[in-house]
Residue frames as a rotation matrix with the C-alpha (Angstrom) as fourth column:
UNK 1
0.569 0.823 0.000 0.00
0.823 -0.569 0.000 0.00
0.000 0.000 -1.000 0.00
UNK 2
-0.258 -0.773 -0.580 2.97
0.701 -0.563 0.439 2.30
-0.665 -0.293 0.687 -0.47
UNK 3
-0.811 -0.049 0.583 1.27
0.505 -0.562 0.655 4.11
0.296 0.825 0.481 -3.37
UNK 4
0.106 0.877 -0.468 -1.46
0.967 -0.201 -0.159 5.58
-0.233 -0.436 -0.869 -1.16
UNK 5
-0.328 -0.138 0.935 -2.31
0.549 -0.833 0.070 9.06
0.769 0.536 0.349 -2.46
UNK 6
-0.472 0.059 -0.880 -2.21
0.854 -0.216 -0.473 11.22
-0.218 -0.975 0.051 0.66
UNK 7
-0.966 0.115 -0.232 -3.59
-0.160 -0.969 0.186 14.14
-0.204 0.217 0.955 -1.33
UNK 8
-0.540 0.753 -0.377 -6.72
-0.742 -0.213 0.636 12.52
0.398 0.623 0.673 -2.74
UNK 9
-0.425 0.398 -0.813 -7.66
0.187 0.917 0.351 9.18
0.886 -0.003 -0.464 -1.19
UNK 10
0.563 0.683 0.465 -10.13
-0.384 -0.281 0.879 9.06
0.731 -0.674 0.104 1.70
UNK 11
-0.645 -0.763 -0.043 -8.40
-0.227 0.245 -0.942 8.76
0.730 -0.598 -0.331 5.08
UNK 12
0.621 0.782 -0.039 -10.01
-0.232 0.232 0.945 6.81
0.748 -0.578 0.326 7.91
UNK 13
0.508 -0.400 0.763 -8.80
-0.837 -0.020 0.547 5.72
-0.204 -0.916 -0.345 11.34
UNK 14
0.700 -0.185 0.690 -7.87
0.102 0.982 0.161 2.37
-0.707 -0.043 0.706 9.76
UNK 15
0.921 -0.388 -0.031 -5.68
-0.115 -0.195 -0.974 3.91
0.372 0.901 -0.225 7.03
UNK 16
0.591 -0.770 -0.241 -2.12
0.754 0.420 0.505 2.62
-0.287 -0.480 0.829 7.55
UNK 17
0.672 -0.536 -0.510 0.73
-0.497 -0.838 0.227 5.13
-0.549 0.101 -0.830 7.62
UNK 18
0.881 -0.298 0.367 2.77
0.464 0.694 -0.551 4.09
-0.091 0.655 0.750 4.60
UNK 19
0.002 -0.998 -0.067 6.34
0.870 -0.031 0.492 4.72
-0.493 -0.059 0.868 3.53
UNK 20
-0.585 -0.191 0.788 5.21
0.670 -0.661 0.337 7.57
0.457 0.725 0.515 1.30
UNK 21
0.292 0.719 -0.630 3.30
0.945 -0.320 0.072 9.37
-0.150 -0.617 -0.773 4.09
UNK 22
-0.667 -0.411 0.622 3.01
0.503 -0.864 -0.032 13.14
0.550 0.291 0.782 3.57
UNK 23
-0.476 0.507 -0.719 1.50
0.552 -0.463 -0.693 15.93
-0.684 -0.727 -0.059 5.66
UNK 24
-0.785 0.285 0.550 -1.15
0.443 -0.363 0.820 17.03
0.434 0.887 0.158 3.19
UNK 25
-0.681 0.647 0.344 -4.25
-0.707 -0.703 -0.077 19.15
0.192 -0.295 0.936 3.60
UNK 26
0.171 0.721 -0.671 -6.17
-0.404 0.673 0.620 15.87
0.899 0.166 0.406 3.35
UNK 27
-0.271 -0.369 -0.889 -4.26
0.641 0.620 -0.453 14.52
0.718 -0.692 0.068 6.39
UNK 28
-0.988 -0.113 0.105 -4.75
0.013 -0.739 -0.674 17.80
0.154 -0.664 0.731 8.26
UNK 29
-0.276 0.959 0.071 -8.53
-0.783 -0.266 0.562 17.66
0.557 0.100 0.824 7.58
UNK 30
0.232 0.330 -0.915 -8.69
0.134 0.921 0.367 14.10
0.963 -0.208 0.170 8.93
UNK 31
-0.499 -0.531 -0.685 -6.69
0.723 0.182 -0.667 14.93
0.479 -0.828 0.293 12.06
UNK 32
-0.908 0.257 0.331 -8.61
-0.354 -0.893 -0.279 18.15
0.224 -0.370 0.901 12.73
UNK 33
0.062 0.977 -0.204 -11.88
-0.646 0.195 0.738 16.20
0.761 0.086 0.643 12.46
UNK 34
0.280 -0.005 -0.960 -10.50
0.385 0.916 0.107 13.49
0.879 -0.400 0.259 14.77
UNK 35
-0.399 -0.625 -0.672 -8.68
0.870 -0.025 -0.493 15.69
0.291 -0.781 0.553 17.29
UNK 36
0.510 0.628 -0.588 -10.57
0.748 -0.661 -0.058 18.98
-0.425 -0.410 -0.807 17.19
UNK 37
0.894 -0.032 0.447 -9.77
0.283 -0.732 -0.619 22.46
0.347 0.681 -0.646 15.92
UNK 38
0.744 -0.658 0.116 -6.71
-0.540 -0.490 0.684 22.81
-0.394 -0.572 -0.720 18.18
UNK 39
0.674 -0.515 0.530 -4.85
0.547 0.830 0.110 20.13
-0.496 0.215 0.841 16.17
UNK 40
0.753 -0.539 -0.377 -1.45
-0.657 -0.600 -0.456 21.14
0.019 0.591 -0.806 14.81
UNK 41
0.727 -0.610 -0.314 1.65
0.422 0.759 -0.496 19.27
0.541 0.228 0.809 13.69
UNK 42
0.730 -0.640 0.240 4.79
-0.658 -0.564 0.498 19.57
-0.183 -0.522 -0.833 15.80
UNK 43
-0.038 -0.867 -0.497 8.27
-0.893 0.252 -0.372 18.09
0.448 0.430 -0.784 15.51
UNK 44
-0.665 -0.220 0.714 7.74
-0.624 0.689 -0.369 15.43
-0.411 -0.691 -0.595 18.16
UNK 45
0.334 0.858 0.391 4.55
-0.326 0.494 -0.806 14.17
-0.884 0.142 0.445 16.54
UNK 46
0.690 -0.111 -0.715 6.20
-0.718 0.021 -0.696 14.15
0.092 0.994 -0.065 13.11
UNK 47
-0.444 -0.895 -0.036 9.16
-0.864 0.438 -0.246 12.15
0.236 -0.078 -0.969 14.46
UNK 48
-0.451 0.356 0.819 6.73
-0.412 0.731 -0.545 9.67
-0.792 -0.583 -0.182 16.02
UNK 49
0.659 0.730 -0.181 4.73
-0.468 0.209 -0.859 9.33
-0.589 0.651 0.479 12.78
UNK 50
0.678 -0.438 -0.591 7.90
-0.612 0.109 -0.783 8.67
0.407 0.893 -0.194 10.79
UNK 51
0.076 -0.715 0.695 9.67
-0.927 0.206 0.314 6.34
-0.368 -0.668 -0.646 13.26
UNK 52
-0.551 -0.347 -0.759 9.12
-0.728 0.645 0.233 3.29
0.409 0.680 -0.608 11.03
UNK 53
-0.898 0.304 0.318 6.82
0.008 0.733 -0.680 1.44
-0.440 -0.608 -0.661 13.42
UNK 54
-0.666 0.717 0.206 3.50
0.500 0.224 0.836 0.22
0.554 0.660 -0.508 11.95
UNK 55
-0.699 0.524 -0.486 0.60
0.261 -0.445 -0.857 2.51
-0.665 -0.726 0.174 12.80
UNK 56
-0.146 0.743 0.653 -2.70
0.972 -0.014 0.234 3.73
0.183 0.669 -0.721 11.47
UNK 57
-0.530 0.033 0.847 -4.05
0.104 -0.989 0.104 7.24
0.841 0.144 0.521 11.18
UNK 58
0.666 0.746 -0.009 -6.28
0.024 -0.010 1.000 6.40
0.746 -0.666 -0.024 14.15
UNK 59
0.402 -0.633 -0.661 -3.09
0.914 0.322 0.247 5.74
0.056 -0.704 0.708 16.13
UNK 60
-0.596 -0.628 0.501 -1.74
0.627 -0.753 -0.198 9.13
0.502 0.196 0.842 15.03
UNK 61
0.014 0.693 0.721 -4.89
-0.182 -0.707 0.683 10.90
0.983 -0.141 0.116 16.24
UNK 62
0.842 0.304 -0.445 -4.83
0.320 0.382 0.867 9.00
0.434 -0.873 0.224 19.54
UNK 63
-0.029 -0.944 -0.328 -1.14
0.987 0.026 -0.160 9.86
0.160 -0.328 0.931 20.02
UNK 64
-0.566 -0.148 0.811 -1.81
0.227 -0.974 -0.019 13.57
0.793 0.173 0.584 19.49
UNK 65
0.446 0.819 0.362 -4.74
-0.230 -0.287 0.930 13.54
0.865 -0.498 0.060 21.95
UNK 66
0.692 -0.252 -0.677 -2.65
0.676 0.556 0.484 11.66
0.255 -0.792 0.555 24.52
UNK 67
-0.407 -0.910 0.077 0.17
0.848 -0.407 -0.340 14.21
0.341 -0.073 0.937 24.23
UNK 68
-0.297 0.367 0.882 -2.29
-0.091 -0.930 0.357 17.05
0.951 0.025 0.309 24.75
UNK 69
0.769 0.613 -0.182 -3.56
0.077 0.194 0.978 15.50
0.634 -0.766 0.102 27.97
UNK 70
0.372 -0.729 -0.574 0.00
0.919 0.375 0.120 15.35
0.128 -0.573 0.810 29.28
UNK 71
-0.460 -0.584 0.669 0.55
0.541 -0.782 -0.310 19.08
0.704 0.219 0.675 28.86
């Protein structure tokens, strides 16, 4: 699934983060809908997304929410 089009394809919580992951407006829309209007990318989240471990976009949203609770 490495050819996933992060610009155009529908993103759900089950969408796997692939090797060609990109921070697109499509991704931002999904994460804003999942996390709320306060969502924003930061370096720590980006490093976590790109750490090579298998994860889904639902995992990314949950990680962001968890980090916000810790602040």
